[in-house]
VODREN-490973 format. One record per residue (C-alpha): y, z, x. Coordinates in steps of 0.25 Angstrom, whole numbers, padded with zeros to 4 digits, always signed. Layout:
BEGIN
YZX
...
END
This chain:
BEGIN
+0310+0175-0084
+0302+0178-0071
+0288+0184-0072
+0279+0190-0063
+0264+0191-0068
+0253+0198-0061
+0240+0205-0065
+0228+0212-0060
+0217+0202-0064
+0221+0192-0053
+0229+0180-0052
+0218+0171-0058
+0217+0179-0071
+0219+0171-0084
+0227+0183-0089
+0238+0181-0079
+0238+0166-0081
+0240+0168-0096
+0251+0178-0094
+0258+0169-0083
+0257+0158-0093
+0263+0166-0104
+0275+0171-0096
+0278+0157-0090
+0284+0154-0104
+0295+0164-0101
+0299+0161-0087
+0294+0161-0073
+0280+0167-0070
+0275+0171-0056
+0261+0177-0055
+0258+0187-0044
+0244+0193-0046
+0232+0199-0039
+0222+0190-0031
+0211+0197-0038
+0207+0206-0050
+0214+0219-0047
+0212+0226-0061
+0213+0241-0059
+0222+0241-0047
+0233+0248-0054
+0246+0250-0047
+0240+0249-0033
+0249+0242-0021
+0242+0236-0009
+0248+0244+0003
+0237+0242+0013
+0238+0227+0016
+0247+0216+0014
+0247+0207+0001
+0247+0192+0000
+0252+0183-0011
+0245+0169-0013
+0247+0159-0023
+0236+0153-0032
+0234+0139-0037
+0239+0144-0050
+0252+0148-0044
+0250+0162-0046
+0252+0172-0034
+0241+0182-0030
+0241+0194-0022
+0230+0201-0014
+0233+0214-0021
+0235+0223-0033
+0243+0219-0046
+0254+0229-0041
+0254+0222-0028
+0256+0208-0035
+0268+0213-0042
+0274+0221-0031
+0273+0210-0021
+0278+0199-0031
+0290+0208-0035
+0294+0214-0022
+0293+0202-0013
+0285+0190-0017
+0293+0185-0028
+0307+0180-0026
+0312+0185-0040
+0310+0198-0048
+0302+0195-0061
+0308+0198-0074
+0295+0203-0079
+0281+0206-0074
+0269+0203-0082
+0255+0208-0078
+0242+0203-0084
+0236+0198-0093
+0225+0208-0090
+0211+0205-0094
+0209+0218-0101
+0217+0230-0107
+0226+0239-0099
+0228+0251-0109
+0229+0266-0108
+0225+0272-0095
+0220+0259-0089
+0234+0255-0087
+0234+0265-0075
+0224+0256-0068
+0228+0242-0072
+0233+0232-0062
+0239+0224-0074
+0248+0236-0078
+0250+0239-0063
+0256+0225-0060
+0266+0227-0071
+0269+0241-0067
+0273+0237-0053
+0283+0227-0059
+0289+0238-0068
+0290+0247-0055
+0297+0236-0048
+0307+0235-0060
+0301+0223-0068
+0297+0223-0083
+0282+0222-0083
+0271+0219-0093
+0256+0221-0091
+0248+0213-0101
+0233+0215-0103
+0223+0209-0113
+0215+0220-0119
+0201+0214-0119
+0192+0204-0113
+0193+0192-0123
+0205+0186-0115
+0214+0183-0126
+0225+0180-0116
+0233+0173-0127
+0236+0186-0134
+0241+0193-0121
+0250+0181-0119
+0255+0183-0133
+0258+0197-0130
+0266+0192-0118
+0274+0182-0126
+0277+0194-0136
+0282+0202-0125
+0290+0191-0119
+0297+0188-0132
+0302+0202-0133
+0306+0202-0118
+0314+0189-0119
+0321+0195-0132
+0324+0209-0125
+0322+0208-0110
+0318+0221-0103
+0330+0228-0097
+0322+0237-0088
+0307+0237-0083
+0296+0240-0092
+0281+0241-0090
+0273+0236-0102
+0258+0237-0103
+0253+0226-0114
+0239+0225-0119
+0235+0214-0128
+0223+0214-0138
+0213+0204-0133
+0213+0196-0146
+0218+0182-0150
+0233+0181-0153
+0231+0181-0168
+0225+0195-0168
+0236+0202-0160
+0244+0212-0167
+0258+0217-0164
+0263+0223-0151
+0262+0238-0150
+0269+0246-0140
+0259+0256-0135
+0256+0268-0126
+0244+0269-0117
+0231+0274-0123
+0221+0283-0115
+0207+0282-0111
+0196+0292-0108
+0192+0293-0094
+0185+0281-0087
+0170+0280-0088
+0163+0284-0075
+0162+0274-0063
+0149+0266-0063
+0140+0268-0050
+0132+0257-0044
+0126+0252-0031
+0131+0241-0023
+0121+0231-0015
+0121+0240-0004
+0117+0252-0013
+0130+0260-0012
+0135+0266-0024
+0147+0259-0030
+0156+0263-0042
+0162+0254-0053
+0174+0260-0061
+0168+0263-0075
+0175+0258-0088
+0187+0264-0094
+0186+0276-0104
+0187+0274-0119
+0200+0275-0125
+0205+0289-0128
+0220+0288-0133
+0220+0275-0141
+0227+0278-0154
+0239+0272-0161
+0250+0268-0151
+0241+0266-0139
+0238+0253-0132
+0223+0254-0135
+0226+0256-0150
+0235+0244-0150
+0225+0235-0143
+0214+0239-0153
+0223+0234-0164
+0226+0221-0158
+0240+0225-0154
+0247+0221-0141
+0250+0234-0133
+0262+0236-0125
+0263+0249-0118
+0276+0252-0110
+0272+0259-0097
+0280+0268-0087
+0276+0273-0073
+0281+0287-0072
+0268+0295-0071
+0275+0309-0071
+0268+0319-0081
+0282+0324-0085
+0276+0334-0095
+0268+0341-0084
+0279+0343-0074
+0283+0356-0080
+0269+0362-0080
+0266+0357-0066
+0279+0363-0061
+0275+0376-0067
+0261+0374-0060
+0268+0372-0047
+0277+0384-0048
+0267+0394-0053
END
């Protein structure tokens, strides 16, 4: 198999090295990742300037753009092959619930999915950096992939408990949970006395019951959430049509 690997933490991230090393057991791996941390970049494309692709001493390629840029450039022009799968990660921290809308890790996988390639975003849900556990989850996914390959593009958001491998429980297919509204921005002053704002922390979990990604992670289960791109609020179409025709 041929894999494209990207992330949003930058090509120098230990998480992307762990992911690339794991996938190398199953085939050819090419890494194309941002030149710096682009966490929270979401699905943004760079349209106001050209992008460059350079190669680091590690052999990884890096782009002066977003995670979406990396996958788009790689698949539509830079690579001389179409990857069989695209993996994004391993992210340093979770991407669950509403956070997936902002996640550059998920965005890189989403771009691959939009280009017709099965894609997986992998995040380690904590700060202890048990990358071996996330790699174990990738091995489990690849075992199923080799047994029954995908016949059409899928987009999977995988979150792995940040605990030792021995403490991991089973894989659970989940839905996205929900958070309360984010905390307010934090105001401060820069050295020139101008007011600046830092984005505040995420809000607490709101919908985190059984079946959600939040619930799975709390119980040391590997969370696998299939995602879709259609943002149409189908259940509102009738009421909006009535509102417009009143």
